[in-house]
C-alpha positions as CSV (number, residue, x, y, z in Angstrom):
1,M,123.8,73.6,63.0
2,I,124.4,77.1,61.8
3,T,127.8,77.6,60.2
4,G,129.3,80.1,57.8
5,R,131.4,83.1,57.9
6,G,131.0,85.1,61.1
7,T,128.7,82.7,62.8
8,V,129.3,80.4,65.7
9,P,127.9,76.9,65.8
10,L,125.2,76.7,68.5
11,S,127.0,73.7,70.1
12,N,129.9,76.0,70.9
13,I,127.9,78.5,72.9
14,P,128.1,77.8,76.6
15,R,124.9,77.0,78.5
16,R,123.6,79.3,81.2
17,R,124.6,76.8,84.0
18,T,128.2,76.7,82.7
19,V,128.5,80.5,82.7
20,R,127.0,80.7,86.2
21,A,129.3,78.0,87.5
22,A,132.3,79.8,86.0
23,L,131.3,83.0,87.8
24,V,130.2,81.5,91.2
25,L,132.8,78.8,91.8
26,P,135.9,81.1,92.0
27,A,134.1,83.4,94.4
28,A,132.9,80.6,96.6
29,A,136.4,79.1,96.7
30,G,137.8,82.4,97.9
31,L,135.2,82.7,100.6
32,L,135.8,79.2,101.8
33,G,139.6,79.4,101.7
34,G,140.0,82.0,104.5
35,C,143.2,82.5,106.4
36,S,144.6,79.0,106.9
37,D,147.7,80.0,108.9
38,G,145.7,81.6,111.7
39,T,147.0,85.1,111.0
40,R,144.7,88.1,110.5
41,P,145.1,91.0,108.1
42,E,146.2,94.2,109.7
43,G,143.2,96.3,110.9
44,T,140.9,93.4,111.5
45,S,139.3,92.2,114.7
46,A,139.4,88.6,116.1
47,K,136.3,87.8,114.0
48,G,138.0,89.0,110.8
49,S,136.0,92.2,110.4
50,P,137.7,95.5,110.1
51,S,138.4,97.2,113.4
52,A,136.3,100.2,114.4
53,D,139.2,102.6,114.0
54,A,140.0,101.4,110.5
55,S,136.3,101.6,109.6
56,V,136.1,105.2,110.9
57,A,139.2,106.2,109.0
58,L,137.8,104.7,105.8
59,R,134.6,106.6,106.2
60,R,136.4,109.8,106.9
61,R,138.6,109.4,103.9
62,A,135.6,108.6,101.7
63,A,133.8,111.8,103.0
64,R,137.0,113.9,102.4
65,D,137.5,112.5,98.9
66,S,133.8,113.2,98.0
67,A,134.2,116.8,99.3
68,A,137.4,117.2,97.2
69,L,135.5,115.9,94.1
70,L,132.6,118.3,94.9
71,A,135.2,121.2,95.0
72,R,136.3,120.1,91.5
73,Y,132.8,120.2,90.3
74,D,132.3,123.7,91.8
75,A,135.5,125.0,90.3
76,T,134.6,123.6,86.9
77,L,131.1,125.2,87.1
78,A,132.6,128.5,88.1
79,A,135.1,128.4,85.2
80,H,132.6,127.1,82.7
81,P,129.0,128.2,83.6
82,D,127.9,127.0,80.2
83,L,128.4,123.4,81.4
84,G,125.9,123.9,84.3
85,T,123.0,122.0,82.8
86,R,125.2,119.0,82.2
87,L,127.2,119.1,85.5
88,R,124.6,120.2,88.1
89,P,122.9,116.8,88.4
90,L,126.2,115.0,88.7
91,R,127.4,117.5,91.3
92,A,124.2,117.0,93.3
93,E,124.9,113.2,93.4
94,V,128.5,113.9,94.5
95,A,127.2,116.2,97.3
96,G,124.8,113.4,98.3
97,H,127.8,110.9,98.5
98,A,129.8,113.3,100.7
99,E,126.8,113.6,103.0
100,A,126.2,109.9,103.1
101,F,129.8,109.2,104.1
102,A,129.8,112.0,106.7
103,T,126.4,110.8,108.2
104,T,127.5,107.2,108.5
105,G,130.6,108.2,110.4
106,R,129.1,110.5,113.0
107,A,128.6,108.0,115.7
108,A,132.2,106.8,115.5
109,S,135.0,108.0,117.7
110,P,136.9,111.1,116.6
111,S,140.3,109.7,117.5
112,A,140.8,107.5,114.4
113,A,143.4,108.9,112.0
114,P,143.0,108.4,108.3
115,S,145.0,105.6,106.7
116,S,147.4,106.3,103.9
117,S,147.2,102.8,102.4
118,Q,144.5,103.8,99.9
119,P,144.9,106.6,97.3
120,S,143.1,109.8,98.1
121,L,141.8,112.4,95.7
122,S,142.2,115.1,98.4
123,A,146.0,115.3,98.8
124,S,145.9,119.1,99.4
125,P,142.4,120.1,100.5
126,S,143.4,123.8,100.9
127,A,144.5,124.3,97.3
128,P,141.6,125.0,94.9
129,P,141.5,122.6,92.1
130,S,142.8,123.9,88.7
131,V,140.4,123.8,85.8
132,P,141.5,123.6,82.2
133,A,140.5,126.6,80.0
134,R,138.7,124.5,77.4
135,A,135.4,123.0,78.3
136,G,136.2,119.7,76.7
137,D,139.4,119.4,78.7
138,A,137.6,120.4,81.9
139,L,135.1,117.6,81.3
140,S,138.0,115.2,80.7
141,A,139.7,116.3,83.9
142,L,136.4,115.7,85.9
143,A,136.1,112.3,84.3
144,A,139.6,111.4,85.3
145,A,139.0,112.5,88.9
146,E,135.8,110.5,89.0
147,R,137.6,107.4,87.6
148,T,140.5,107.7,90.1
149,L,138.0,108.0,93.0
150,A,135.8,105.1,91.7
151,D,138.9,102.9,91.4
152,A,140.1,103.9,94.9
153,R,136.7,103.1,96.4
154,A,136.6,99.7,94.6
155,A,140.0,98.9,96.1
156,A,138.8,100.0,99.6
157,L,136.0,97.5,99.6
158,L,138.5,94.8,100.8
159,D,139.0,96.8,104.0
160,A,135.5,97.8,104.7
161,P,132.8,96.3,106.9
162,P,129.7,95.1,105.1
163,E,127.5,98.2,105.5
164,L,130.3,100.5,104.4
165,A,131.4,98.2,101.6
166,R,127.9,98.3,100.1
167,L,127.9,102.1,100.3
168,L,131.4,102.3,98.7
169,A,130.4,99.9,96.0
170,S,127.3,101.9,95.2
171,V,129.1,105.2,95.1
172,A,132.0,103.7,93.0
173,A,129.4,102.4,90.5
174,C,127.8,105.8,90.4
175,G,131.2,107.4,89.8
176,A,131.9,105.0,87.0
177,G,128.5,106.1,85.5
178,H,129.6,109.7,85.8
179,V,132.8,108.9,83.9
180,L,130.7,107.7,81.0
181,L,128.4,110.7,81.1
182,L,131.4,113.1,81.3
183,K,133.1,111.5,78.3
184,E,130.1,112.1,76.0
185,H,131.5,115.3,74.6
């Protein structure tokens, strides 16, 4: 047994099975629990999946939010061309996200209205985003916008059908990565 200042006895380190069980069991319990009173969350079909209209609205909101974030990148690049080398790859990914959300929603009906239950980055799409005068502040503002959007997408996973949930999760993870890259200044 290893002991001493700053060390942990090996007997106190949890085994791999214990860690796995601690992670898997709560998730499994949540999946098995379901709705016991027979009621369904709003916006779901009889089988418990999100309705088509709710799914379309979620896709549209995601596409609109990606477009708003893309506008922020464009405004930042216009105000700070010296950040181009750093921002262009991130901007290209955001453009790909906007396209992915727009593409997946094309087959859907155009009658669905966006839901206001989730936060949206694009509150006023007609107003150009303001960009701080200092480059460091501009990067911080972009990082904050990325974080806000990644958090909103993570929250939207609960209301999304499986295919859209996977896309939202992937894009949210990418946005979280962008936050880290933008904060390295």
